[in-house]
C-alpha positions as CSV (number, residue, x, y, z in Angstrom):
1,X,-69.1,-15.5,-23.5
2,X,-72.6,-14.1,-23.3
3,X,-74.3,-12.4,-26.2
4,X,-74.1,-9.1,-24.3
5,X,-70.3,-9.4,-23.9
6,X,-69.9,-10.3,-27.6
7,X,-71.9,-7.2,-28.6
8,X,-70.0,-4.9,-26.3
9,X,-68.3,-2.0,-28.1
10,X,-64.9,-0.8,-26.7
11,X,-64.5,2.9,-27.1
12,X,-61.0,4.4,-26.7
13,X,-61.1,7.5,-24.4
14,X,-58.2,9.9,-24.9
15,X,-56.4,10.7,-21.7
16,X,-56.0,14.5,-21.2
17,X,-53.2,16.3,-19.4
18,X,-54.5,17.4,-16.0
19,X,-54.8,21.2,-15.6
20,X,-56.9,23.2,-13.1
21,X,-58.8,24.8,-15.9
22,X,-59.4,21.6,-17.8
23,X,-60.6,19.8,-14.7
24,X,-62.7,22.6,-13.3
25,X,-66.1,21.3,-14.5
26,X,-65.4,18.1,-12.5
27,X,-63.5,19.2,-9.4
28,X,-60.3,20.8,-8.3
29,X,-56.6,20.0,-8.8
30,X,-54.8,20.1,-5.5
31,X,-51.0,20.5,-5.7
32,X,-48.4,21.1,-3.0
33,X,-48.2,24.6,-1.5
34,X,-45.9,26.2,1.1
35,X,-46.7,25.6,4.7
36,X,-48.5,28.5,6.3
37,X,-50.3,29.5,3.1
38,X,-53.7,31.0,4.0
39,X,-56.8,29.1,2.9
40,X,-58.2,30.3,-0.4
41,X,-60.1,29.2,-3.5
42,X,-57.2,27.0,-4.7
43,X,-57.6,24.8,-1.6
44,X,-60.1,21.9,-1.8
45,X,-63.6,23.3,-1.3
46,X,-65.0,20.3,0.6
47,X,-68.6,19.3,1.4
48,X,-68.4,16.7,4.2
49,X,-71.3,18.2,6.2
50,X,-73.7,15.2,5.9
51,X,-71.8,12.7,8.1
52,X,-68.6,11.7,9.6
53,X,-65.5,12.4,7.3
54,X,-63.4,9.4,6.6
55,X,-59.7,9.7,5.4
56,X,-58.2,6.3,4.7
57,X,-55.6,4.7,2.5
58,X,-57.3,2.3,0.1
59,X,-55.2,-0.4,-1.5
60,X,-56.4,-1.3,-5.0
61,X,-55.4,-4.1,-7.3
62,X,-54.8,-3.2,-10.9
63,X,-57.9,-4.0,-13.0
64,X,-56.6,-3.0,-16.4
65,X,-57.5,0.1,-18.3
66,X,-61.1,-0.6,-19.3
67,X,-64.2,0.4,-17.4
68,X,-67.9,-0.4,-17.8
69,X,-69.3,1.5,-14.9
70,X,-69.3,5.1,-13.8
71,X,-70.4,6.3,-10.3
72,X,-71.4,9.5,-8.5
73,X,-71.9,10.7,-5.0
74,X,-74.8,13.2,-4.9
75,X,-74.2,14.4,-1.3
76,X,-70.4,14.6,-0.8
77,X,-67.2,15.7,-2.4
78,X,-64.4,13.1,-2.7
79,X,-60.6,13.6,-2.7
80,X,-58.2,11.1,-4.2
81,X,-54.4,11.0,-4.3
82,X,-51.9,8.2,-5.0
83,X,-49.4,7.6,-2.3
84,X,-46.6,6.4,-4.6
85,X,-44.6,7.8,-7.5
86,X,-46.7,6.5,-10.4
87,X,-49.4,8.3,-12.4
88,X,-53.0,7.1,-12.5
89,X,-56.1,7.7,-14.5
90,X,-59.7,8.7,-13.9
91,X,-62.7,9.2,-16.2
92,X,-65.2,11.8,-15.2
93,X,-68.4,13.4,-16.4
94,X,-70.0,16.6,-15.1
95,X,-72.3,16.6,-12.1
96,X,-75.9,17.4,-13.3
97,X,-79.4,16.4,-12.2
98,X,-78.3,15.9,-8.6
99,X,-81.9,15.7,-7.5
100,X,-82.7,12.9,-10.0
101,X,-81.7,9.6,-8.4
102,X,-81.7,7.7,-11.7
103,X,-80.0,10.3,-13.9
104,X,-77.2,9.0,-16.2
105,X,-74.2,10.7,-17.7
106,X,-74.1,11.4,-21.5
107,X,-71.5,9.2,-23.2
108,X,-70.1,12.2,-25.0
109,X,-69.5,14.0,-21.7
110,X,-67.2,11.3,-20.3
111,X,-63.5,12.4,-20.4
112,X,-60.3,11.0,-19.0
113,X,-57.3,12.5,-17.1
114,X,-53.9,11.3,-16.1
115,X,-53.1,12.3,-12.5
116,X,-49.4,12.9,-11.9
117,X,-47.7,11.7,-8.7
118,X,-47.9,14.2,-5.8
119,X,-51.2,15.7,-7.0
120,X,-54.6,15.2,-5.5
121,X,-58.0,15.8,-7.0
122,X,-61.2,16.8,-5.4
123,X,-64.4,15.8,-7.2
124,X,-67.3,18.1,-7.0
125,X,-70.4,16.8,-5.4
126,X,-72.2,14.6,-8.0
127,X,-69.2,14.3,-10.5
128,X,-69.4,11.0,-12.3
129,X,-66.2,9.1,-12.0
130,X,-64.6,5.8,-13.0
131,X,-61.3,5.1,-11.3
132,X,-58.6,5.2,-10.1
133,X,-57.1,3.1,-12.9
134,X,-53.4,2.4,-13.3
135,X,-50.8,0.2,-14.9
136,X,-49.2,-1.2,-11.8
137,X,-50.3,-4.5,-10.1
138,X,-51.3,-2.6,-6.9
139,X,-51.5,1.0,-5.8
140,X,-52.4,2.8,-2.6
141,X,-54.6,5.9,-2.6
142,X,-55.6,8.5,0.0
143,X,-59.4,8.8,-0.1
144,X,-61.4,11.4,1.7
145,X,-65.2,11.0,1.7
146,X,-67.8,10.2,4.4
147,X,-67.7,7.1,6.5
148,X,-70.8,5.7,4.8
149,X,-70.5,7.2,1.3
150,X,-70.3,3.8,-0.4
151,X,-73.4,2.5,1.5
152,X,-75.8,5.5,1.2
153,X,-74.5,7.7,-1.6
154,X,-73.2,5.5,-4.4
155,X,-75.1,5.8,-7.6
156,X,-73.8,3.9,-10.6
157,X,-74.5,3.8,-14.3
158,X,-73.6,0.4,-15.9
159,X,-72.4,1.6,-19.3
160,X,-72.2,-2.0,-20.7
161,X,-75.8,-2.8,-19.8
162,X,-77.3,0.6,-20.6
163,X,-75.4,1.5,-23.7
164,X,-73.5,-1.6,-24.8
165,X,-70.1,0.1,-24.4
166,X,-67.0,-0.1,-22.3
167,X,-64.3,2.6,-22.4
168,X,-60.5,2.0,-22.6
169,X,-58.0,4.6,-21.5
170,X,-55.9,5.6,-24.6
171,X,-52.7,7.6,-24.8
172,X,-53.1,11.3,-25.7
């Protein structure tokens, strides 16, 4: 074990119940609606104008409930939804300083949410996020972003290296 790992502080992060109001600083909560409903402010307000949209199902292996890195996309919104019947977790921090390429989130601004099955989230452009995280061995997620988001618009803050911390999702 390196000295840096030995000195790493684990901070519990309380998982909040997902509500549209509570999540509004970070994005939108997208829940089922009746077929034929007219588009309105409750629908995902997407920004996919800087490239080719990509909707895909990503299969993720479980990686525990701790994270050391948080990421943002400064030019695109992102939508995520689990395809199965299990809840999942995401940590987020508000989008700010979009023009500053090396901006970092404030540790005290990082909060966590549990996303229930059948619910999607849309992250505002620039929202810092760590996740999806979950308890299962594997989960599948619908992901809507741009085809090259992870190559050209992927800005990360390594919380362990920068602040000497990692976060762990904790029950509310």
